[in-house]
N, C-alpha and C positions, 0 to 999 in steps of 0.2 A: 265159400269160393266166390259167390256172387258179390259179397261185400268187398272182397279183395280186388276183384276186377273193377268194381265201381271206384274204389279208391285209386286204382292205377290209372283209370281213364280220366278221372275228374279234372286234374290240372290241365290236361291237354284240351279238354272240352272248354274249360274256362278261358284258356288262352285263345282258342279259336273264336269263341263268342266275343271276347274283348276286342280281338282284331277286327271282326266283322263290324262291330259297333263303331270302332274308330274309322274304318274305311267308309262305312255308310254315312257317317256324319259329314263327310266331304260333300255328299249330295244333299242330304236333308238339311244340313245347317250351313249351306253355302252362303246364304244372306248374312248370317251372323259372322261367319269367317271373313267375308268381304268387308263387313262393317268394322270388325276388330282390326283388320289390316289397314283400313283407311285411318282409323284413330291412331294406330301405331305409326303410320306414315306421317301423320300430322305432327306427332311428338318428335319424330325423327327429323322432320324439316326444321323445327325450332332448334333442335340440338345441332343440326347441320349449320344453321345460320350462326349460332354461337361459336361453333368450331371454326367457321371461316373467319369470324372476327378475331379469334385467337391467333389464327394463321396470319392475318393482316397485321396484327400488333407485333408478332415475332418478326415479320418481314420488315416492318418499319424500323424495328430496333437493329436491323442488320444481322439478324440471326438466320441460320440455315434451318429450313423446315425439314423435320425428320421424314424419312420415306414412308414409315408406317402411318404417319398422320395423313400424308397425301393419299395413301391407299384407302384409309378409312373414309376420307371425303369422296373418293371415287365410288366406293361401294355404297355409301349413303345416297349419292346422286342416282345410281342405278336403281336402287329400291324405290326412291321417290318418284322416278319416272314410270314405275309400274302402274298400268291402268287396269282397274278392276271392272270398268264398265264395258270392256270389249265383249261383243256378242259373237257367238259362233255363226258362221255362214254355212248353213246346211239345210237341206230340204227333205231330210229323211225322217222327220217327226220326233216323237218323244224319246225314243231309244238313243238317238244321237245326242239329243239335248242332255240326257242323264250322263252320258259318257263325257261330254264337255264339262258339265258341272263337277263331275268327279275329278277329272284331271286338273281343272282350274282351281277347285277348292283345295286339293292337296298341295298344289303349287303355292297358293296364297298362305296356307297354314305354315308351310316350310319357311316362306319369306317373312311371316310374322315372327317366327322364332329367330330368324336372322336379324330382324330389326331389334328384338329384345337384346340379343347378344351384342349387337353393334352399339346400342345405347350404353351398355355397361362398359364396354371397352373404350368408348369415346371419352368417358369421364376420367379414365385413368391415364390416357395418352398424354405424354409431354409433347409440346409442339416444337419449340425452338431449340436449336443447338448453337452455342457460340461460334461465330464465324472466325476463321483465321484470315489475317491479312494476306493478300496474294504475294507470292515470291517472284521469281524471274518470269513466271508465266504472264505477268502483267505487261511485259514489254512486247510490242508488236514487231513481227518480222517483215512487215510490209516494205520497209526501206532497206532491209539488209541485202547486200549484194555478195554472193559467193565468188570472190575474185580468184582467178586462176593462179595469180602470182602468190597467193597466200594459202593455197591448198596444203602445202607441206607444213607450214606453221600451224594451221588449224588441226591437221591430223596429228602432229606431234603433241599439241596441247591436249587433244582428246585422249590420246593414248596415255599420256602422263597422268591424267586424272583417273583413267581407268585402272591404273596400276596401284594396288593397295599399299605398296611399299613406299609410295610418294606421299608424304604428308603435306608439305607446303610446295606448291608449284608457282613459279614466277613468270609473268609476261612483261617484258621490258620493251619500251619503245618511246620515241620522243613524243611530246605533246601533240595531240591532234591526229595521230596515226590510226585511230580507230580501235584502241585497246578495249575500251568499255563496250562498244558494240559487239566486238568479237567474243568477249568472255560471256556476255549475256546470251548470245546465240548458242555458244558451246554449252553453257549451263542448262539451257532449255533442252538441248538434244540429250544431254546426260540424264536429265530427269525423265524425258520421254522413253529412253532406253532402259529405264529402271536401274541404272547404275547408282543413282542417288534418289532417295525418297523425297528429300527437300533440298532446294538450292536457294540460299538467301544471300542478299548482297547489301553492301553499304558503302558509302563514299567516305574515305578517311580524311583526305585533304591535308594541307600543310600544317594546320593547327587542329589536331584531332579532338573532337568532342566525345569523350568516353560515353556519356549518358546517351547521346544521340546514336552512337554506334550500337550500344546495347539495345536500345529501342528498335532500331532497324532490324537487328537480327532476331529479337524476341517476337516481334509482331507476326511474321509468317509462320513461326513455330508454335503459335497459339499460347505463348508464354506471357503472363501478365505480372507486372511488378507492383500490384496493388499492396498497400500497407507494407512495403519492403524498404528498409533503410538502405543508404548508399553502400554500406559494407556488405550487405547481403545480396545486392544485385548481381555481382559477378559470380557468386556461389550458385545462385539460382540458375543463371544462364549456363554455367559450367555443367551443372547437373543435367540440364536439358540436352546439352550437346553431347554428353557422354552416356546417354541411356542405351547405346547400342545401335541406334538408328543411323543409317547412312546419310550424312548431311554434308553438303558442300557449302563452304563460306567463301564468298567473293569479297575481298577487300580491295576496293577500287581507289586509284589515285593515292598511293602511299608514297610519302616523301621521306620518311625516316624510319627508325626502329619503332616497333609497336609493343606496348605493354599487354601481351596476351593475358597475363594473370589478372591485371587490373580490369580488363574488359570481361573476362570470363571464358576466353577461348582456351581449350585444353592444350597442354604441351604434347610433344610427340609421343611420349611413353604412356599417356593417359587418353589418347584420342578416341578409341573405341568406335571406329567407323566414321569419324569426323575428318574432313580434309579442308585445306585452305588454298584458295587461288588468289594471288596478289598481282595487281597491275601497278607499274611504277615507271617513272621516266629515267630513274637512275639505277644502273646495274649494281652499284654498291649496296642498295637497299636489299636486293635479293641475297647478296652474300651475308649481310648482317642478319637477316631472318633465317638463314640456313636453309634456303630452298633446295629441295631434293632435285629439282629440275627447273632450269630457266630457259625460256624461249624468247628470242629477240625478234621483235616485229619491225620489219623494214618498211620503207615507203612503197607506194603502189608502183607497178610497172606502168609504162607510158600508155599501153593499150587499156589496162584496167582504169587508169585515171580518166581516159577519154570516155569509157563506158559509164563511169560514175557521173561525169559532167553531163553527158547526154541525158541520163535519166533525171537528174535534178533540174536541168534547164528545160526539159520537155522537148529535146531535139530528137530527130530521127534522120535516117539517111536521105529522106525525101525533103528535108528542110532546105531553106534557101542556101545556095552554095556560099554566099558571102557570110552568112551567119555561121556556117560550119567552119569556114576558114578562120573567122575571128575567134570562134570557140576553141579551135586547136591552139591558137596563140595564147589565149587566156589560160588554158590548161597548162601550157608550158610555164607560165608565170606562177602558177599555183604550186610548182615544185613537187608534184605528185603527192601532195599532202591532203588527206581526205577532208579534214575540217575546213581547209581553205576552199577546196573544190565545192563542197556542199554549200558553204556560205555564199560564194560568188555565183554559182550556178542557180541557186534558188532565187537570188535577187534579180537575175536576168530572165527568169521563167516568164514567158508570155510577151516579152519584148520583141517586136518584129522590125524595129528600125535599127539600121546598122550603126547610126550615130550613138545610140545608147550603149551598144556593145563597145564602140570605140572609146567612150568615156571610161568604161571599166578597164579596158586594156591599157589606156594611158595612165590611169591611176596606179595600176600594178607595175608598170614599167618605170614609173617615176622613182628616182633615187631617194632613199630615206636613210638618214644618218641617225643612229641611236647609240650613244656612247655606252660602253659597258655591257652591251647585249650581244649574244651570240648571233653569227650571221644567219643560222637556220631560223632563229626566232624572229629576225627582222622580216623574213618572208611571211611569217604568220601574222605579225602586226600589220603588215601592208593589207592583207586580206580583211582583217578585223576593222581597220580604219576605213576601208572601202564600204564594208557593211554598215558601219556607224554613219558615215556620210550619206549613205543611200536611204536612211530612214526618212520617210516623207514628211512626217509631222515633227515640228520643233518640240512639241509636248512629249513625244515619245523619246526624243533625245534627252530631254530633261529628266524624265522618269528613269531612263537607262543609267544616267550618271548618278541619280539619287540612290538607286539600288546598288550601284557599284561601290558605294562607301561602306556597305555592310560587309561583315566577314564572309569569306568564301564558303559556299554550301550552307550558310546559316539561314534558317527560316526567318523571313522578315515579318515582323508583327504588323498586322493591318492597322492596329491602333497607332503605333509609332509612325508608320508610313503616312497615315492620314495627317498627323500633326505636322510632320516635316513637309508633306505635300501642300498643306495650307500655307505653311511659311514661305515656300518658294513659289506659291501662286498657281499651283496646278489646277485649282478649281475656279480660278478667276473670281470676279466680284459677284457673280450672279447666283451663288448657292444660297439657299434660304436658311437652312438649319445646319448646325454642326453635325447633327446625326445624319443629315442627308449627305454631307460630305463623306462621312464614314462609309455609308452604303455605296457611295460613288467610287470607292477605291477600286473595285473590281474592273471598272472601265477606264481607269486612269491612263492606260496605254494609248487610248484613242483621243482623250479630252484633257489635255494638260496645258496650262499657261505658266509663265515664269515670274516669280517675285522673290522675296528674300526671307531667310530664316537664320537665327543665331542659336547654336547649340553648344553651350560651354560646359564641358565636363572635366573636372579635375581628377587626375589619377589618385592623388593624395589630397586630403583636406587642406585647403588653402584659405587665407584671408584676402579678400579683394573688394575694394570699394568701387562701385560703379562710377566710371568717369563721366564728366559732363558731356564728353564727346558722343555719348550714346544718344544725345538729343538729335544728332544728325541722322539717325536711323528713322526717318519719318515714314518710311514704307514698311517697316518691320511688322510682321503679322504673327510670327510664332517665336517665343523666347523660351528656351529650355536651359536651365542652369542646374548643375548637380555638384554636390560636395564642396560648396564654397561658403565661407563666412562673409556674408554680404553687409551686415550692419544696416545702415539706412538705405532703403530702396525707394524713397519717395520720388526719385527722378523718373521712375517707370511711369508715373502718372502723366508724363508728357508725351508718351508714345501712343498717340491717338489712333493709330492703325492697328494696335495690338489686339489680337483676337484670342491667342492662346498664351497663358502664362503658366509655366510648368517649373516648379522649384522642388528639387529632391535633395534631402540631407543638407539643407542649407540652414544657416543661422541668420535671423533678421531681428532687428530691434523691435519692430512691430509691423503689422500689415497697415500701411499708411492710408490716410483718408483719400489721397490722390487716386488710389486704385478705383474708388467708386466713381471717378470722373471718366474712366475709360468706357466710352459709349459703345465701343465695338467688342469689348471683352466678352467672349462667349464660353470659354473654358478656363477654369482655374483649378490647378492641381498643386496641392501642398502635401508632400509625402516625406515623413520622418524629418520634419522641419522643427527647429527650435525657435519659438516666437516669444521673445523675452518680456514684452509688455503689452497690456491692453487685450481686450477681447476681439479677436479677428473677425468674429461673426457680425459685429456691429458695422464693419465695413462691407462684408460680403452681402449682407441683406439689402444694401443700397446700390449694388451693381445693377444697372438698368437692363442690360442685355444678356446677363449671365444665363446660360442654358445648362451647363454641366459643372458640378462641383465635386472634387475628389479631395477629401480632407482625411488623410491617413496618418495616424500617430503623430499629430501636430498640435494636440490640445495643450493648453497651459492652465494655470490656476485661475485665470480670469474668465474661463469659458463657463458661464452660468446663464441660465434662462436664454438658451440659444434660440434665435428666430431665423428661419430660412426664407428666402424668396421662393416663388414658384419655379421649379426646375424640371427639365426633361429627364436628367439623370443626376443622381447624387450618391455619394458613398462617404459615410461618416464612420470612421473606424478608430476606436480607442482601445478596446481589449483584444483578446486573442481572435485572430481572423486568418483563415487559411489563405495563403498567397494564390492558390489555385482559384479561390473565389474572387480575389481582388481583380485578377485578369480575366475573369469569366464575363465575356460581353453579354451573355444572356441575362445576367443579373444587372439591371439598370438602376435599381434604387435599394441601397443597402445601408443598414444602420447597425453598428456594433458598439455598445457603450457599457462602461463599467459603473458609471454613476448616473444619477438622475440630474442631467444638466440641460434638458430641453424645456422650453416654455410649454405651457399647456396646449396652446394652439398648434405649435410645431409638433408636439408629441402626438396629438390627434391626427395631424396631417400625415406623419410618417406611418402611423399605425394603419391608416386607410390606404396608403399608396405604395408602401415598400413591398419588395418581393423577397427581402432577406432581413430578418429582425433578430438581434441578439442583445437582450437587455438584462441588466443586473441592478438589484437594489433600487427599483422604482418605488417611490413613496407617494404615489398619487392617491391611494386609498380606495381605488376601484375594486369592486367585488367580482366583476367579470369584464371581459374585453368587448363582447357583444351582448347587449346593445349599449352599455354605458359609455364605451369609447367609440366604437364603430357601429353605425346603424345595422340592424339585422339584414336589411334588404341588400346592403353592399357585400356582406358575407366574407370580406377579406379574401376574395377569390383570385387575387393576383399574387398572394403570398406563397413563396416556394419553401422557405425555411423559417422556422420559428424556434428560438432558444430563449427561455426565460429562467432566471435564477434569483433566489432570495427576494421574492415578492410575498410578503407575509399576509397581505390582505386578500389576494385573489382566491375566490372559492371555486370558480369554474371558468372555462374559456367562453362558453356560449350558454346563455340562459334564454330558453324559448318557452318557459312554463306559462307565461301570461300572454303569448301571442295568439293569433287566430288559428284557424284550421290549416292555413297554407304553410306547408313545411318549408323552411328556408334551406337554401343550398349554400353551405359554408365551407371554407378551406378546400375548395375543389381542386386547386393546384398544389396544395401543400405536400411536399415530398419528405421533409425532415421535421420532426417534432421532438424537442428536448425540453424537459421540465425538471429543474433541480432545486431542491431546498425550498419548496413552496409549502409552507407549514399549514396553511388553511385550505389548500386545494382539496376538494371532496370528490369531484368528478370532472370529466372533460366537458360534457354537455348536460345541462339540467333541462330536460325536456326533449321532445323529439326533433330530429333534423331529417333532411331528405336522404333518400337512398344513396345518391351519388356524392354526398358530402364526404370529404376526406378520401375519395376514391383514388387519389394519386399518392397517398402516403406510402413511403417505402421503409423509413427507419423511425422507430419510436423508442425514446429513452426517457425513463422517469426514475428519479432517484431522490430519496429522503423527502418524500411527501407524506408526512405522518398521518394526515387525516383522509387520505385518498381511500375511497371505498370501492369504486368500480371504474372501469374505463369505457369500453365500447358496449353500448346498450342499444337494443332496437334493431331496425332493419337497415344495415349499413353494408356498403360494397367496399370491401378491403382487398380487392383483387391484386393490388400492387405491393402489399405489405411484405417486406423481406426480413426485417430484423426487429425483434422486440427485446428490450432490455429494461427490467424493472428491479430496483433495489431499495431496500429499507423503506417500504411502504407498509407500516405495521398494521394498518386497519383495512388493507385491501382484501376484499372477499372473493371477487371474481375478476377475470381479465376480459374475456370475450363472451358476449351474449348475442351470438349471431342470429341472422334471419334464417328462414328455411333454405336459403341458398348458401348456407354457411361454409363456404369453401375459401381457403387461403392458398390459391394455386402457386404463389411465388414465395411463401414464407420459407426462409432458409435457417434462421437462427432464433431460438427462444431461450432467453436467460432470465431467471427470476431468483433473487436472493433476498433473504431476511424479510420475508413477508409472513409474519407469524400467524395472521388471521386468514390467510388465503385458504379457501376451501375448494374452489373450482377454478380451472384455467379456461376451459371451454364448457359452457352450459347452454342448454337448449330449452325452448318451449316444448313441453311434453305433448302439446296438441299437434305438433308437426312431426313428420318423419324426415329427419335430416341425415343426409349422407355426407360425413365430414371428408374433406379433400385437401390434403397437404402433401402434394407429390414431391416437392422439392425440399422438405424439411431435412436439414443435415445435422444440426447441432441442437441438443436440448440439455441445458444445465439448470438444475434446481437445487437450491441450498437454503437450509434453515427455514423451511415452510412447514411448521409443526402440524397444521391441521389438514394439509393436502393428502387426499387419499388416491385420487386418480389424476392423470394428466388430461386424458380425454374421457368424455362421458359415454363414448361408444367405441366399438372396434374400428381402428383406422389403419390403413395401409401406409407403412413408413418405408417406402422402397428406397429412399435416398438417405436415410439416417446413417451417419457415420460416427457420431459421437454422442454418448448419453452419459451424463454425470448427475447423480442424485446424492446429495450430501446433507446429513442431519435432517431427514424428513421422517420423523418418528412414527407417524400414522399412515405412511404410504403403503398402499396395497398392491397396485398394479398400474401399468400404463393406461389401461382402460378396463372397465368391468367386463365380466363374462357375458357374452350375448347368447340369446336363446337359440340362435341358428349357427352356433359355432361348429367348427369342423369336428366330426366324430373322432374319438381317440380310442386306443386299445384299452382293454378292461383295466389293466394295472394303472393306466393314467387317469381313467375316469374316477378312480377312488380319490383323486386329489382335488375334487371340485369344491367341497365345503371347507373353506379356509378362514382363518382369522389372522389379522396382521400382527406381526411381531415388531416391537419397537427396536430400532437400531439407528445408527448414525449416518453412514454413507451407503448409498445404493441399497436401501433396505427393502429390496423387492423380494422378501422372503416370506415363507409361510410356516405356520405350525399346524400340522395336519393331524386330526384325531384319527385313531385307528378305525377303519371301516369294516373290520373282519369280525365275524361272529365267533363266540367262544367255542362253537362246535367245530371249528376249523383250526385246531391247534398247530398243524404243520404250516399253514399259510400265515399264521399270526406273526411269527417272527419276521417273515419276508415283508409283510405289510408294514411292520414297524420300521424295518430298515428303509423301505421305500419312502415312508412318510418323512423320515429324517433327511432324505436326499431330494428335497422337493424344490430347491432353488431353481433348478432347470426348467420348472414349469413356466417361468416367465418367457424363456426362449421358445418353448413349445407353443405357448399361447400367442406370442408375437413373432410369428414366422416371417414377418416383414423385416426383421432385423438382420436379414442375410447380408446386407451391405455395411453393417456396422464395423468400424475399423478400430475403435479404441474402447476398452472396458476397464474401469477402475473400481475396485471394491475395497472398502475399508470399514472396520468396526461393524461388520455384520456378524453378530456374536452367536447366533443360534443355528447356523447352517453347518452341515457336515460335508456337503459337496456342492459344486457350482453347476456343472454340466453333466448330463447323461452322455454316454459315448455316441449315441446316434445324433444328438444335437451338436456335439463338437464337430462332427463331420459336415454339418450343414452351415457352419459359420465360415462362409466362403471368403469373406473380406476382412476378417479380424486380423489386425497387424500387431496390436499391442495389448497385453493382458497384465494388469497389476492387481495383486491381492495382498492386503495388509491387515493385521490386527483382527483376524477372524478366529476367535479363541477356540471354537468347537470344530473347526474345519479339519477333516481327516483326509479327504481326497479332493482334488480339483475336478477331475473327470472320473466318472464312475460308470462301470459296466454293471447294470442292474440285473443281468442274467436273464432277460426276457426275450433275447433275440433281437432287441432293437438295434443293436450294432451290426446286424446281419451275420451271416455265417462265414464271412471272409476272414482269412488268416493274415492278410496284409491290408492295413487300414490307414488311410491318410487322415490325420487329425489336424484341425485348424490349418488348412492348406496354405494360407498366406501369413501365418503368425510369425513375426520377426523378433519380438521382444517379449520375454516372460519374466516377470519379477514377482517373487513371493517372499514375504517377510513377516516375522512375528506372528506366526500361526502356531500356537503352542502344541496342538495335538495333531498336526499334519503328519501323516505316515507315508503317503505316496502321492506323487503327482497324478498318476493314473491308478485307480483302485477298482475293487470288485466288491459287490455287496456281500457275497458269501465266499469268504476266502477259502473255505473248506470244500468248495465245489470241485469235484474231480474232473478235470479236463486235461487230457493228455496232449491236446493240440496246443502248440505254442503260437501265440498271436503277436504279429509284428505291428507296432504302432509307429507310424512315420510322421514326423513333423518336418516336412520338406523344406520350409522356408525359414526355420528358426535360426537366428543369427546371434542373439544375446540371451543368456540364461543366468539369472542372478537369484540365489537362494540365501536368505539371511535369517538368523535366529530361529531356526526350525529344529528345536531340540529333540523332537520325537520322530524326525524323518528317518525312515528305514531305507528307502531307496526310491528310485523313480517310478517303479511299478512292481507288482507281485511277481513271483517266480514264473507263472505261466505266460507272462508278457515280456516282450523285448521292445525297447524304444530305440529309434535311430534319429539322428540329427545331421543329415548330410551337409547342411549349410552352416552349422554352428561355428562362430568365430570367437566369441568371448564367453567364458565360463567363470563366474564368481560365486564362491561358497563361503559365507561368513557365519561362524558359530552354528554349524549344523552337525548332524551325526548320520550322514548317509553311508552306513557301513553294514556289511553282513559278514558273518563268520565264514571263512573259507574252510570247508570240511574235507577237502581232498587230502587224505593222510599220505598218499603216495607222493604228493608234491611237497607238503609241509610236514616235516616230522614233528614239528612243534605244534600240537593241536591247539585249536582255540585262538591262534594268532589272527589279528585283524588285517585284512588287505583291502585297501581302498580301490584296488584295480578292478574289483567286481563291478564298480559303476561304469568302467569303460567297457566291460564285457556286456553289460546290460544296455549301454548306450553306444551302439556301434556307429560307424561312419563319422569318426571325429578327425578325419584327415585334413579338414579345412580349418581346424581351430587354431587361433592365433594368440590368444591370451588366456591364461589360467591363473586365478588367484584363489588360494585357500587360506582362510584365517579362522583360528579358533575351532578347528575340527578335531575333537578329542578321540581317543581310543583307536587311533590307526597307527600301525607300525610301518606301513609302507604305502606308497601311492601308485606307482606304476610297476608293472613287470618290465623286464628288459625288452620283451617282444612288443609291449604296448608303446614304448618309447620310440621304437623303429617306425611305428605307424603314424606318429605325430609329425606329418610332413610339413605342416605350415606353422607349427608353434614357434612364436617369436619371443614371448615373455612368460616366465614362470615365477610366481611369487608364493612363498609358503611362510606362514606367520603363526606363532602360538599354537602349534600342534604338539602338545606335551608328551605324548606317547610315541611320537614318530622316531623310528630308528634308522630307516633308510628311505630315500625318495624313490630310487629305482632299485628293484630287487631282481636278481637273476635266479630264476627257478629252474634253470637247466634246460630250457626249451629252444635254445638257439643253435643246436647242433655243435659242430666243431669249428665254427667261425672264430678266428683269432683277431680280426680287425673289424670293428663294428662302428658305423656312424649312428650316434645317438642324437635324437632331436636335431635333424639336419639343418633347420633354420633358426634354432634357438639363439637369440642374441643377448638376452639378459636373464640372469638367474639370481633371485634374491631369496635368502633363507634367514629367518630370525626367530629367536625365542622358542626354539625346539630343544628342550633341556636334555632329551635322551638321544638326540641324533648322533650317531657314530660315524656313518659314512653317507655321502651323497649316493653312491652306487654300492649296493650291498649284495650279499649272496647268502642263501639259506644254507646253514651249516658250512660256512666257508672253509673251516679247517679240514673237514673230511674231503671236500671237493679238491682242495689243494693237494692233499696227499695223493689223490687219484690222477690229477692232471697237473703236470709240471709246466705246461705251456702257459706263457703270459698272454692274457687277453688285452688287446688294445681297444680302448673306448674313445672314439673321436667325437668331439663337439665342434664341427667344422665352422660354425658361424658365431660362436660365443664371443662377445665383445666385452661384456661387463659381468663380473662375479662379485656379489656382495653377501658376506656371511657375517651375521651379527648375533651375539649372545647365544652361542652354541657351546655350552660348557663341556659337553661330552664328545664334541667332534674331534676325531682322530685324524681323518684324512678324507680325500674325495672317494677313495675306494680301498678295499683290502689289498694285500701285497701281491696276490696273483693277477691283479688287474693293473692297468696303467692308462691314465687319462691324458689326452692331448687336446689343446684348443689353440691352434696357431694364431687366430686373429685377436686374441684377448688383449684389450687395451687398458682395462681398468680392473684392479683387484682391490677390494675393500674388505678388511678384516677388523672386526670389532668384538673384543671380549670373547675370543675363541682360544682359551688358555691351553688346551691340549693339542692344538693343531700344529703339525710339523709342516713347514712350508714346502719341504722337499716332497711331501706326499701329494701336493696339489697337482702336479703334472707338468707337462712340457708346453711352453708357449714361445713364440718367436721373440717378441719384445713387448714390454709394457710401457705405456705412456704415463701410467699413474699407479703407484702402489701406496696404499694407506693402511696403517695398523695403529689402533688407538686403544688406550686403557687396558692393555693386556697385563695380566699378572706376571707373565714371563715375556722375554724378548723373543725375537726370531731365534730359533734354535740353530738354523743354518740356512744358507742360501745355496741352491743347487750348484754343483761344480760346473754343470753345463753353462749356467748363466755367467759364472766368472770367466770361464774359457771364452765365451762369446765376447765379454767386455775386453778381454786381453787382446783379442784380434783387431780391435778398433784402432785407428791411427793415433788417437789421443788417449790411449788407455792410461799412460803414466800420469797424464793430467787429471784423469778421474780419481786415481788413488790420492793425488794431492788434494783434490776437493774433499775426499772422504776424510783424509787425515786432518784437514783444516776444520772439518765439522767436529771430529771426535777429539781433536787436540793432540794427535799423534804425529809421527814423522812421515815423510813422503814415501818411505818403503814399507810402511805398516798398512796391512789390509784393514779395512774398517771393521769395528767390532759390532756395528749395527745397534748401538745403544739408541740411536735416533734414526731408524731405518727410513722413516718418511722423508726426512731431509736428504739423506744419502740418495735415495731413489729419485727424488725430484731433481737434485743437482745432476745426477747422472743423465737423466732424461733430457734436461735442458742442454747440457754440454754435448750430448750425442747429436742433437739437432743442429749444432753449429758446425758448418763445414770447416775442414782443416785448411 
């Protein structure tokens, strides 16, 4: 008894003692706790500093900072501010001191744990989110005036846009009435009222720029057209606008019809919450666009016009009476037009002298005659002329006129404006450098002087010799000529004031020696020019004042040993070069050459100074770039992009093996590195480099470098690396050899192909404890890397991974090895720990698991064996971080019997596409192992977002959803739902029994397309009360097992043997969305739809209500499309004829159906009123009269029949006879058949007869 009480009390005593020890430690170990807290706080402060730096970087990039990141920073700041040195203020002695130590110690211990958790979460937090460009919210309402005279129009517009029945709403009014201001304000209010979630606007103008319109609409919606060709841009925009979100599109200043389809704006029937608001000057535009509602905007009332003038002119009722009087008169001259009032009033703001107001009034009252211009527009031009004349500075007038020559609403390039500005003298003589003038463009509106420019652009290529009269242009400073065959241009050497010479797509005999005599020439641009003779660089190198050279695609065969002068900016482009790079002002020194045409001195110079290098086939014989070409201490730290190809001598980029202890900083600004076909390249850096070398690199591409053995070694900061692509590097052993801070926070894409010796991608120094960090990794593709076993050397969280492709990696084991501190698993799962790799081809993440069950457990042995064969799902279980994966493709994984356990399938929350091919041993895709892992629920959502499921060539596949022990007695029926599945394709699955065993039911509520090719998904229908013929095969069982097929649109069945029917008549009534049905090569098929007598006494039935196309071919035993079980007996009992209607059928194609008698037995009758096309091919037994009733055919075709048409229904002939020109039809038929006009056709050539009848029937009498 005593022993029993001791055992009973013992755990409670132990718990009490442990609690007392813990609580007392807060007093006794206070100093240690405080010290640990201070150390943790110091570490947190370092982490907080790093975190703030990451926030600053995201902010500078224009990204939004996530709310949880800001919360983390706030919590860290609060913990860091905690002071452990605070003493209690109490005079009651030791007791109070102990109480204070206890409370304080406990608080610090808790905060120490908070620091630990905060440090862990801080490493995982993503900082930045991509920002969306602002929509109409960017427009200020500061100057908006809610005019009383426009309250009705504003309310009418607001109500029209609130009405969901209105798709396009038009606002029409003459130019300058304030349409743009009004729609922007209404758009903002609609967004604030939550009627629309997004309101985006764009200006269309007289000549619409489709690309600009698309960009304007896409920006605020967060849509990017990166890597998107022109034809896909409208599709991508259309998809964004029709995702169900309420979006208002404002198309401002529309002059004519708009191509909604070309832009990507949905049509009315596909809008899905999208609405369009159009502003235009022409009421006809609203009619053309089919506006549901059009509001016309009139001029302001006199009182509102005066209110607007007062606000813009800064007047009030206490202003001088003389100014108020003049203001009233000026308003009258502005004709109540808002644009005129705003322009005139703003120019008079702050003017207190009556004379200045008189000048404005006289100017407006002055008569202006403008031929061919409407009277209303003349008033507008008067106001604009006054505004132009009122510009104070002559330079501003010049700039205004210069900008006016560009297309309306076209963004004006700073580069082009600079060159034209220099030509017309906007910078005067005093600017020092051409680059200074470019920088000066932003202030041109205040500092402009006038000179001359000639810009000659030919719409089509013309031949034109420069006349001698050009010598008279002694003051010309900018000469731009485009698309002209010039021939000899030596006359240009006489234009001594010339500073800019810009030739585009011109042909010249040579670059003449006289060009070198132009002492003021600072910029030379030769773009896509054909230079027929001599080396132009011999002239260029002698130009004394040249600062900028742009030589794009103008090389000739004489360009050898090129020497350049010292230049501020240069661009030499011979090979492929993105135009976006050409016009990128941030790249000032670019070289892209296909051949080795630079002199050695020039080559060394560009290697040291360029910020973009793309070089091919350089034969200089260097083994490295640094130090042989560029000194190590210079480091090529201005280089942004480096592309090298076909350099057979280069062994490494940087060689620091023989330098001192000072580590060099190299390639610190390099963003893109591309190395192709470098046969002798062994590594990027031979020897150590500094931590911040290559810290800006974002994209790395290496291909066909056969001797490359390693890439990144040592202590490197690769914090900006986003994309890594490596192909055909047969000797590469490892990719990353990172430092203890081995994180790649921005890495998104990792692609490695055909690297046969690759053993490791990420490797670590075992003396360090490294926590790998790849929070943004989205895509991993690895192919033909035979020696690779793991992607990562340790467990890594892959929260952003959406695509994983592994192909032909025969020794691959897992994404990362098992860690010692892995999450505990159920006992049945723990048996899967000791594994050995199985060789396979694609995605070989499979295991062969030895049995872990003792011989003394015979009952469990079989279960263990089954589980061990269903072990592929362990990769999902081990890599729980794959919850965001969207695409899985498996092929040639020959040893697995299943892919997922049921519990894992429920956790794949983001999977959208699953493809499985050539898995010879596969029996089930998803398996319920019977351990309760799927829970006790009877309704289970499997793969909640899966849209596409494709399974092919898996010889032993029995079920999509299977069970380990099929003999398990379970009376409960389990419903398996695939709520998002839209496309299901099963091909060459000869062992397929069904979608799931009998105790399961599957539902696909969203399924739209079903394709079954060469499968056997059948089960015997054993209900003898329904089928008197036992053992018949009925495919309809798959519909009973797969409920909720009301949304299916397309069904294709090919090569499905051993079935005698597909649908029951009741099934066909439930197919409410089916539009296309194709059946091919089903050798045993007798009926497509079979009536089993379950439809009551209905005599008129709509079958497949939306079916438009029915194709049946190569079904040798098919007798009827619609059949009945024991049709003769049923007919004896029921003499009523049953009408089967196919109300939407337009096309019926029947081919190679040797046994086809008719569409249905005699007690049934089929009708399909809209049938337009009937094709019959080799259906020798078919009687056309048995096909059914149709209104009229536009096409009848019958080919290669052994018999002719037996007859054409009398109803059809009666219909023909009622037509006005029936006698003419018989003449046509007689003409075809060679008979007389009173002879009916014998249909020996029915296709010609039908075609002639149809053609004649369409001709009005």
